[in-house]
C-alpha atoms as a printed R data frame, in Angstrom:
    type eleno elety resid chain resno       x       y       z
1   ATOM     1    CA   MET     A     1  48.113  40.576   7.965
2   ATOM     2    CA   LEU     A     2  45.380  39.783  10.500
3   ATOM     3    CA   ILE     A     3  43.826  36.697   8.888
4   ATOM     4    CA   ALA     A     4  45.863  33.654   7.947
5   ATOM     5    CA   PRO     A     5  45.336  32.350   4.411
6   ATOM     6    CA   ALA     A     6  43.011  29.327   4.069
7   ATOM     7    CA   TYR     A     7  44.119  26.475   1.878
8   ATOM     8    CA   ALA     A     8  41.753  23.936   0.281
9   ATOM     9    CA   ALA     A     9  42.234  20.286   1.064
10  ATOM    10    CA   ASP     A    10  43.832  18.147  -1.577
11  ATOM    11    CA   PRO     A    11  40.948  16.404  -3.460
12  ATOM    12    CA   ALA     A    12  42.978  13.219  -3.786
13  ATOM    13    CA   THR     A    13  42.988  12.721  -0.015
14  ATOM    14    CA   GLN     A    14  39.155  12.620   0.343
15  ATOM    15    CA   ASP     A    15  37.652   9.177   0.790
16  ATOM    16    CA   PRO     A    16  35.213   8.372  -2.064
17  ATOM    17    CA   LEU     A    17  32.996   6.452   0.348
18  ATOM    18    CA   MET     A    18  32.518   9.536   2.492
19  ATOM    19    CA   SER     A    19  31.279  11.513  -0.492
20  ATOM    20    CA   PHE     A    20  28.576   8.886  -1.198
21  ATOM    21    CA   LEU     A    21  27.688   8.249   2.452
22  ATOM    22    CA   PRO     A    22  24.872  10.864   2.576
23  ATOM    23    CA   LEU     A    23  23.253   9.285  -0.505
24  ATOM    24    CA   ILE     A    24  23.507   5.819   1.015
25  ATOM    25    CA   VAL     A    25  21.947   7.006   4.286
26  ATOM    26    CA   LEU     A    26  19.175   8.807   2.396
27  ATOM    27    CA   PHE     A    27  18.352   5.698   0.357
28  ATOM    28    CA   ALA     A    28  18.266   3.577   3.530
29  ATOM    29    CA   LEU     A    29  15.854   6.032   5.157
30  ATOM    30    CA   PHE     A    30  13.572   6.033   2.113
31  ATOM    31    CA   TYR     A    31  13.604   2.239   2.029
32  ATOM    32    CA   PHE     A    32  12.716   1.730   5.681
33  ATOM    33    CA   LEU     A    33  10.276   4.631   6.018
34  ATOM    34    CA   ILE     A    34   8.484   4.608   2.646
35  ATOM    35    CA   ILE     A    35   9.164   1.652   0.351
36  ATOM    36    CA   ARG     A    36   9.049  -1.222   2.841
37  ATOM    37    CA   PRO     A    37   5.758  -0.224   4.558
38  ATOM    38    CA   GLN     A    38   4.095   0.283   1.155
39  ATOM    39    CA   MET     A    39   5.189  -3.174   0.014
40  ATOM    40    CA   LYS     A    40   3.793  -4.707   3.218
41  ATOM    41    CA   LYS     A    41   0.487  -2.866   2.794
42  ATOM    42    CA   ALA     A    42   0.164  -3.996  -0.833
43  ATOM    43    CA   LYS     A    43   0.922  -7.598   0.172
44  ATOM    44    CA   ASP     A    44  -1.749  -7.521   2.900
45  ATOM    45    CA   GLN     A    45  -4.308  -5.984   0.500
46  ATOM    46    CA   LYS     A    46  -3.649  -8.674  -2.126
47  ATOM    47    CA   LYS     A    47  -3.935 -11.426   0.494
48  ATOM    48    CA   MET     A    48  -7.260  -9.981   1.678
49  ATOM    49    CA   GLN     A    49  -8.608  -9.785  -1.883
50  ATOM    50    CA   GLU     A    50  -7.586 -13.376  -2.626
51  ATOM    51    CA   GLY     A    51  -9.245 -14.572   0.588
52  ATOM    52    CA   ILE     A    52 -12.729 -13.255  -0.272
53  ATOM    53    CA   GLN     A    53 -15.371 -15.967  -0.071
54  ATOM    54    CA   LYS     A    54 -19.023 -16.221  -0.963
55  ATOM    55    CA   GLY     A    55 -21.126 -14.688   1.822
56  ATOM    56    CA   ASP     A    56 -18.522 -12.149   2.948
57  ATOM    57    CA   GLU     A    57 -19.637  -8.565   3.439
58  ATOM    58    CA   VAL     A    58 -17.317  -6.141   1.675
59  ATOM    59    CA   ILE     A    59 -16.945  -2.479   0.846
60  ATOM    60    CA   THR     A    60 -15.541  -1.384  -2.503
61  ATOM    61    CA   MET     A    61 -13.231   1.523  -3.247
62  ATOM    62    CA   GLY     A    62 -16.233   3.381  -4.651
63  ATOM    63    CA   GLY     A    63 -18.098   3.027  -1.363
64  ATOM    64    CA   GLN     A    64 -20.547   0.268  -2.343
65  ATOM    65    CA   LEU     A    65 -21.422  -2.009   0.550
66  ATOM    66    CA   GLY     A    66 -22.654  -5.476  -0.275
67  ATOM    67    CA   LYS     A    67 -22.632  -9.204   0.278
68  ATOM    68    CA   VAL     A    68 -20.617 -11.422  -2.071
69  ATOM    69    CA   VAL     A    69 -22.945 -13.647  -4.117
70  ATOM    70    CA   LYS     A    70 -20.630 -14.980  -6.824
71  ATOM    71    CA   ILE     A    71 -16.847 -15.081  -7.279
72  ATOM    72    CA   THR     A    72 -14.692 -15.666 -10.347
73  ATOM    73    CA   ASP     A    73 -10.951 -15.196 -10.841
74  ATOM    74    CA   GLN     A    74 -11.253 -11.549 -11.874
75  ATOM    75    CA   TYR     A    75 -14.740 -10.447 -10.775
76  ATOM    76    CA   ILE     A    76 -17.119 -10.628  -7.837
77  ATOM    77    CA   THR     A    77 -20.881 -10.104  -7.794
78  ATOM    78    CA   LEU     A    78 -22.305  -8.177  -4.854
79  ATOM    79    CA   ASP     A    79 -25.880  -8.072  -3.620
80  ATOM    80    CA   ILE     A    80 -26.151  -4.391  -2.712
81  ATOM    81    CA   GLY     A    81 -29.698  -4.566  -1.353
82  ATOM    82    CA   GLY     A    82 -33.216  -5.215  -2.581
83  ATOM    83    CA   GLY     A    83 -32.065  -8.059  -4.806
84  ATOM    84    CA   THR     A    84 -29.881  -5.728  -6.863
85  ATOM    85    CA   GLU     A    85 -26.622  -7.318  -7.944
86  ATOM    86    CA   SER     A    86 -23.560  -5.463  -9.205
87  ATOM    87    CA   HIS     A    87 -20.374  -6.795 -10.742
88  ATOM    88    CA   PHE     A    88 -17.004  -5.491  -9.573
89  ATOM    89    CA   GLN     A    89 -13.403  -6.319 -10.244
90  ATOM    90    CA   ARG     A    90 -11.833  -8.200  -7.387
91  ATOM    91    CA   GLY     A    91  -9.217  -5.454  -7.018
92  ATOM    92    CA   ALA     A    92 -11.954  -2.901  -6.283
93  ATOM    93    CA   VAL     A    93 -12.624  -4.453  -2.870
94  ATOM    94    CA   GLN     A    94 -11.211  -2.205  -0.181
95  ATOM    95    CA   ALA     A    95 -12.110  -4.116   2.965
96  ATOM    96    CA   VAL     A    96 -13.877  -7.218   4.219
97  ATOM    97    CA   LEU     A    97 -16.323  -6.271   6.962
98  ATOM    98    CA   PRO     A    98 -17.343  -8.355   9.982
99  ATOM    99    CA   LYS     A    99 -20.423 -10.526   9.541
100 ATOM   100    CA   GLY     A   100 -23.683  -8.758  10.311
101 ATOM   101    CA   THR     A   101 -22.449  -5.272   9.432
102 ATOM   102    CA   ILE     A   102 -25.101  -4.801   6.747
103 ATOM   103    CA   LYS     A   103 -27.914  -5.754   9.133
104 ATOM   104    CA   ASP     A   104 -26.679  -3.219  11.704
105 ATOM   105    CA   LEU     A   105 -27.010  -0.382   9.198
């Protein structure tokens, strides 16, 4: 015979930790590359939305640009130009812009 017979390893001798090690490594990668950055981004977005003050210039998720005229716990009122005011949920604010941005447009 030219090829020696191959024998399977005894399943009782395998370490159970080594069989779960790839799953543990995969979970760690997902946590550090996906979950953790998303949590940080959500925390920063919430902090920005809570820090909105009257007079700030903001842009909403729908693309409306305006100046904050009135603030309540859940809603903000934006002056979007020409004396037109619109009401938005506070969570719809995407970004707070630097002062004077509206005038530069």
